[in-house]
C-alpha positions as CSV (number, residue, x, y, z in Angstrom):
1,X,169.6,138.0,138.8
2,X,172.6,139.6,140.6
3,X,175.8,140.2,138.9
4,X,177.5,137.8,141.4
5,X,176.4,135.1,139.1
6,X,179.1,136.0,136.7
7,X,181.7,135.3,139.4
8,X,182.6,131.4,139.5
9,X,183.2,131.5,143.1
10,X,179.9,133.3,143.8
11,X,178.3,130.9,141.5
12,X,178.6,128.2,144.0
13,X,177.1,130.3,146.7
14,X,174.2,131.2,144.4
15,X,173.5,127.5,143.6
16,X,173.4,126.7,147.3
17,X,171.0,129.6,147.9
18,X,168.6,128.3,145.1
19,X,168.7,124.9,146.7
20,X,167.8,126.4,150.1
21,X,165.0,128.5,148.5
22,X,163.7,125.3,146.9
23,X,164.0,123.2,150.1
24,X,162.7,126.3,152.2
């Protein structure tokens, strides 16, 4: 996965992205 995952602030955004992907 992207290296942004390591970032805490980015982690939240990534989590939201995954949720959207699932709901998509």
